[in-house]
C-alpha positions as CSV (number, residue, x, y, z in Angstrom):
1,M,10.7,37.3,-41.3
2,L,6.9,38.8,-40.6
3,R,6.0,35.6,-39.5
4,H,8.9,35.3,-36.9
5,L,7.9,38.4,-35.4
6,L,4.2,37.7,-35.0
7,Q,5.3,34.3,-33.3
8,R,7.6,36.4,-31.0
9,S,4.8,38.9,-30.4
10,L,2.5,36.2,-29.3
11,D,5.1,34.6,-27.0
12,L,5.7,38.2,-25.5
13,L,2.0,38.2,-24.3
14,I,1.7,35.1,-23.0
15,V,4.8,36.0,-21.1
16,L,3.2,39.2,-20.0
17,F,0.2,37.4,-19.2
18,G,2.1,35.2,-16.7
19,I,4.1,37.9,-15.2
20,S,0.8,39.9,-14.5
21,V,-0.6,36.7,-12.9
22,I,2.3,36.1,-10.6
23,V,2.8,40.0,-9.4
24,F,-1.2,39.6,-9.0
25,L,-0.9,37.0,-6.4
26,M,2.1,38.2,-4.5
27,I,-0.4,39.8,-2.2
28,R,-2.9,36.8,-1.9
29,L,-0.1,34.4,-1.4
30,I,1.2,36.1,1.8
31,P,0.9,33.8,4.7
32,G,-1.8,35.4,7.1
33,D,-3.6,38.5,6.6
34,A,-1.9,41.0,4.1
35,V,-4.0,43.8,5.2
36,A,-2.8,43.2,9.0
37,I,0.7,42.7,7.6
38,M,0.7,46.2,5.6
39,L,-0.6,47.8,8.8
40,G,2.0,46.4,11.2
41,A,2.1,46.6,15.0
42,N,0.1,49.3,15.1
43,T,-2.2,50.1,18.2
44,E,-4.6,51.7,16.2
45,V,-5.6,48.7,13.8
46,T,-8.8,47.7,14.8
47,P,-11.1,45.3,12.7
48,E,-13.0,48.3,11.4
49,R,-9.9,49.7,10.0
50,I,-8.7,46.2,8.4
51,A,-11.8,45.8,6.8
52,A,-11.8,49.4,5.4
53,M,-8.4,48.9,4.0
54,R,-9.4,45.4,2.6
55,G,-12.3,47.2,0.7
56,A,-10.2,49.6,-0.6
57,L,-7.5,47.3,-2.2
58,G,-10.5,45.1,-3.6
59,L,-9.7,42.1,-1.1
60,D,-13.0,41.4,-0.3
61,R,-14.1,40.3,-3.6
62,P,-13.4,36.9,-5.5
63,L,-10.2,36.1,-6.7
64,L,-11.1,36.2,-10.2
65,E,-12.8,39.4,-9.7
66,Q,-9.8,40.9,-8.0
67,Y,-7.6,39.9,-11.1
68,W,-9.9,41.1,-13.8
69,V,-10.3,44.7,-11.9
70,W,-6.2,44.9,-11.1
71,L,-5.6,44.0,-14.9
72,S,-8.2,46.3,-16.5
73,H,-6.6,49.1,-14.0
74,A,-3.3,48.2,-14.8
75,L,-3.5,48.3,-18.5
76,R,-4.7,52.0,-17.9
77,G,-1.7,52.7,-15.7
78,D,-3.6,52.9,-12.5
79,F,-2.3,50.8,-9.8
80,G,-4.0,52.4,-7.0
81,T,-2.4,54.7,-4.5
82,S,0.0,54.4,-2.0
83,I,-0.9,53.5,1.3
84,W,0.8,55.8,3.4
85,T,1.5,59.1,1.2
86,G,-1.9,58.7,-0.8
87,R,-0.7,59.6,-4.3
88,P,-1.1,57.4,-6.9
89,V,1.5,54.5,-7.5
90,M,2.5,55.3,-10.8
91,Q,3.3,58.8,-9.7
92,E,5.4,57.5,-6.9
93,I,7.4,55.5,-9.7
94,A,7.5,58.0,-12.3
95,A,9.3,60.5,-9.8
96,Q,12.2,57.9,-9.4
97,I,12.3,55.7,-12.4
98,W,14.1,58.1,-14.9
99,P,17.3,58.1,-12.4
100,T,17.8,54.0,-12.6
101,F,16.6,54.1,-16.6
102,Q,19.7,56.6,-17.3
103,L,21.7,54.8,-15.0
104,T,21.3,51.3,-16.6
105,L,21.5,52.9,-20.2
106,F,24.6,54.8,-19.6
107,S,26.1,51.3,-18.0
108,L,24.7,49.4,-20.9
109,V,26.5,51.7,-23.6
110,L,29.7,51.9,-21.5
111,G,29.9,48.0,-21.0
112,A,28.7,46.6,-24.4
113,G,30.1,49.3,-26.4
114,L,33.6,48.7,-24.9
115,A,32.9,45.0,-25.4
116,I,32.8,44.7,-28.8
117,P,36.8,46.6,-29.5
118,V,38.2,44.8,-26.9
119,G,36.7,41.5,-27.7
120,C,37.8,42.1,-31.2
121,L,41.5,42.9,-30.1
122,M,41.6,39.7,-27.8
123,A,40.6,37.7,-30.8
124,H,43.1,39.4,-33.0
125,W,45.8,39.2,-30.3
126,R,45.1,35.4,-29.6
127,G,47.7,33.6,-27.6
128,G,49.5,36.8,-26.9
129,R,50.5,38.7,-24.3
130,A,47.8,41.1,-24.2
131,D,45.4,38.7,-24.6
132,L,46.3,36.9,-21.4
133,V,46.0,40.4,-19.8
134,L,42.9,41.3,-21.2
135,R,41.5,38.0,-20.2
136,V,42.8,37.8,-16.9
137,G,41.1,41.3,-16.8
138,A,37.9,40.1,-17.9
139,I,38.2,37.0,-15.2
140,A,38.4,39.7,-12.2
141,G,35.9,42.0,-13.6
142,L,33.2,39.1,-13.6
143,T,34.4,38.2,-9.9
144,I,34.0,41.7,-8.5
145,P,31.0,42.5,-7.1
146,S,29.6,46.0,-8.5
147,F,28.6,47.2,-4.9
148,W,32.3,46.5,-3.5
149,L,33.6,48.2,-6.7
150,G,31.2,51.3,-5.9
151,I,32.5,51.6,-2.6
152,V,36.2,51.4,-3.4
153,M,35.9,53.9,-6.1
154,L,34.1,56.1,-3.6
155,I,36.9,55.8,-1.2
156,T,39.4,56.3,-3.9
157,V,37.8,59.6,-5.4
158,A,37.2,61.1,-1.9
159,T,40.6,60.6,-1.1
160,L,42.4,61.8,-4.6
161,A,40.1,64.1,-5.9
162,P,37.7,65.4,-2.9
163,S,35.9,68.0,-5.0
164,F,34.9,65.4,-7.6
165,A,30.8,65.1,-6.8
166,S,29.6,61.3,-6.8
167,L,27.0,61.0,-4.5
168,G,23.4,62.0,-5.2
169,Y,21.8,62.7,-8.2
170,V,21.2,66.1,-10.4
171,P,18.5,66.0,-13.3
172,F,20.2,66.1,-16.7
173,S,18.1,68.9,-17.7
174,E,19.2,71.2,-14.5
175,D,23.0,70.4,-14.9
176,P,24.3,68.3,-17.6
177,L,27.8,67.9,-16.5
178,G,26.9,67.7,-12.9
179,N,24.6,64.5,-13.8
180,L,27.2,62.7,-16.0
181,Q,29.9,63.6,-13.1
182,R,27.4,61.9,-10.9
183,L,26.7,58.9,-12.7
184,L,30.1,58.1,-14.0
185,L,31.4,56.1,-10.9
186,P,28.3,54.1,-10.5
187,A,28.0,53.2,-14.3
188,I,31.4,52.1,-14.2
189,A,30.9,50.0,-11.3
190,L,27.8,48.3,-13.0
191,A,29.6,48.3,-16.4
192,L,32.5,46.5,-15.5
193,P,30.9,43.0,-15.2
194,I,29.1,43.5,-18.4
195,L,32.5,44.3,-20.0
196,A,34.0,41.1,-19.0
197,N,31.6,38.7,-20.0
198,L,30.7,40.2,-23.2
199,S,34.4,40.9,-24.4
200,R,34.8,37.3,-23.4
201,L,31.7,36.3,-25.6
202,V,33.1,38.0,-28.5
203,R,36.6,36.8,-28.4
204,T,35.0,33.1,-28.3
205,A,32.4,33.9,-31.4
206,M,35.3,36.1,-33.4
207,L,37.7,33.2,-33.1
208,D,35.1,31.0,-34.2
209,A,33.7,33.0,-36.8
210,L,37.6,33.6,-38.4
211,G,37.6,30.0,-38.6
212,Q,35.1,29.5,-41.1
213,D,35.3,28.8,-45.0
214,Y,34.1,32.4,-46.0
215,I,36.7,33.8,-44.0
216,R,39.6,32.1,-45.6
217,T,37.7,33.0,-49.3
218,A,37.8,36.6,-48.4
219,R,41.4,36.5,-47.2
220,A,42.4,34.3,-50.5
221,K,40.3,37.1,-52.6
222,G,42.6,39.6,-51.0
223,L,41.1,41.5,-48.3
224,G,43.0,43.0,-45.9
225,E,43.0,41.9,-42.5
226,R,40.8,44.9,-40.9
227,A,38.2,44.2,-43.5
228,V,38.2,40.4,-42.5
229,L,38.1,41.2,-39.4
230,Y,35.3,43.7,-39.2
231,R,33.3,43.5,-42.2
232,H,33.0,39.7,-42.5
233,A,33.7,38.1,-38.9
234,L,32.4,41.0,-36.7
235,R,28.6,40.8,-38.3
236,N,28.4,37.1,-37.7
237,A,29.8,37.4,-34.1
238,L,27.4,40.1,-33.1
239,I,24.6,37.2,-33.2
240,P,25.3,35.8,-30.0
241,F,26.4,39.2,-28.3
242,V,23.0,40.7,-29.1
243,T,21.4,38.1,-27.4
244,S,23.7,38.5,-24.2
245,V,22.9,42.0,-24.1
246,G,19.3,41.4,-23.5
247,I,20.3,39.0,-20.2
248,M,22.9,41.9,-19.3
249,T,20.0,44.4,-19.1
250,G,18.1,42.3,-16.4
251,Y,21.6,42.0,-14.5
252,L,22.0,45.8,-14.6
253,L,18.3,46.1,-13.3
254,G,19.1,44.1,-10.4
255,G,22.5,45.3,-9.9
256,A,21.4,49.0,-10.3
257,I,18.9,48.6,-7.3
258,V,22.3,48.0,-5.0
259,V,24.2,50.4,-6.5
260,E,21.7,52.9,-6.3
261,Q,22.4,52.7,-2.5
262,V,25.8,53.2,-2.3
263,F,25.7,56.4,-4.3
264,S,22.9,57.6,-2.6
265,I,20.9,57.8,-6.0
266,P,16.9,58.3,-5.6
267,G,16.0,55.6,-8.2
268,L,13.6,52.5,-7.9
269,G,15.8,50.5,-5.9
270,R,15.4,53.1,-2.9
271,L,11.7,53.2,-3.6
272,I,11.5,49.3,-3.8
273,L,13.5,49.1,-0.6
274,G,11.6,51.9,0.9
275,A,8.2,50.4,-0.2
276,I,9.2,46.9,1.4
277,A,10.4,48.4,4.7
278,E,7.3,50.4,4.8
279,R,5.1,47.2,3.7
280,N,3.7,49.4,1.1
281,Y,2.4,46.3,-1.4
282,P,0.3,48.3,-3.7
283,L,3.8,50.1,-4.2
284,V,6.0,46.8,-4.3
285,Q,3.7,45.1,-6.6
286,A,3.6,48.2,-9.3
287,T,7.1,48.5,-8.9
288,I,8.1,44.9,-9.7
289,L,5.6,44.9,-12.3
290,V,7.1,47.7,-14.1
291,V,10.8,46.5,-13.8
292,T,9.6,42.7,-14.9
293,V,8.2,44.1,-17.8
294,G,10.8,46.4,-18.8
295,F,13.0,43.8,-18.6
296,V,10.8,41.3,-20.9
297,L,10.4,44.4,-23.3
298,V,14.1,44.7,-23.6
299,N,14.6,40.9,-24.4
300,A,11.9,41.3,-27.2
301,L,13.3,44.0,-28.8
302,V,17.1,42.1,-28.6
303,D,15.0,38.9,-30.1
304,F,13.7,41.3,-33.0
305,A,17.4,42.8,-33.5
306,Y,18.6,39.4,-33.7
307,A,16.0,38.3,-36.2
308,L,17.1,41.3,-38.3
309,I,20.8,40.6,-37.6
310,D,20.5,37.0,-38.8
311,P,20.0,36.7,-42.1
312,R,18.8,32.7,-42.0
313,L,15.6,33.7,-40.4
314,R,15.2,36.0,-43.2
315,T,15.0,33.8,-45.7
316,A,13.6,31.2,-43.5
317,S,10.4,33.0,-43.3
């Protein structure tokens, strides 16, 4: 077990190093002069101003030296300053990361939490009408874009319940009920595809587990169907489920960027799109790095959880 965790930790470090190299090269590989692109079509752009900006960003140094300086500062949480606001980049990110984190977590708990009982019921009712209805609903959930569902829900709620607050964001510390109320619709829009995908996965894994010899042995010993279903079959069915949760988290991070625009949530989505529109490449670079590293770390935690759930890894180590 310890050997497995150490190997995965080494793999994680290699992946993070590769991500840092790719993110670092984003600005350096832009065709043309990156500084001139940042400054845009401004009549006040002069060669002296371009040179000053290049020096401030460290683009006038050798490439390896640039990377070392950038990485050493990044490890300390220093990604420089925003070009247009002059504030530290991490302050810009920290001010808007919590709404995205909360929305992603809410959607993941909602989608993954409902997927387990729904998938178990689909497996228990396999071949029946209820199973057919749930499978058709799961397929529909996979085909409906989250942003389109969000727009439909906004229109529906505005028509049926105009007083329901569904736009914007209120910190949980200021108004817990208002916070959850405003996150409910975007969380449902993001969670539906997750619920549809994971419930089908749980159903397939449960059906496979229910056909194993140890399940027949448990039934032969007189265990009830509920104990067989949840105590024995579900634990093995959770192994592919937990693995897929990490992948779904990456989907949520990407989908949240679009859904935040629909529901006017001031999260990382608005920050990234605004930074791209303003050609604020230090902010774009840092935001992409934070989101990507977060996705990788979540998958690493899922991988560690997989090792804890699967007894074969513990016995092999």
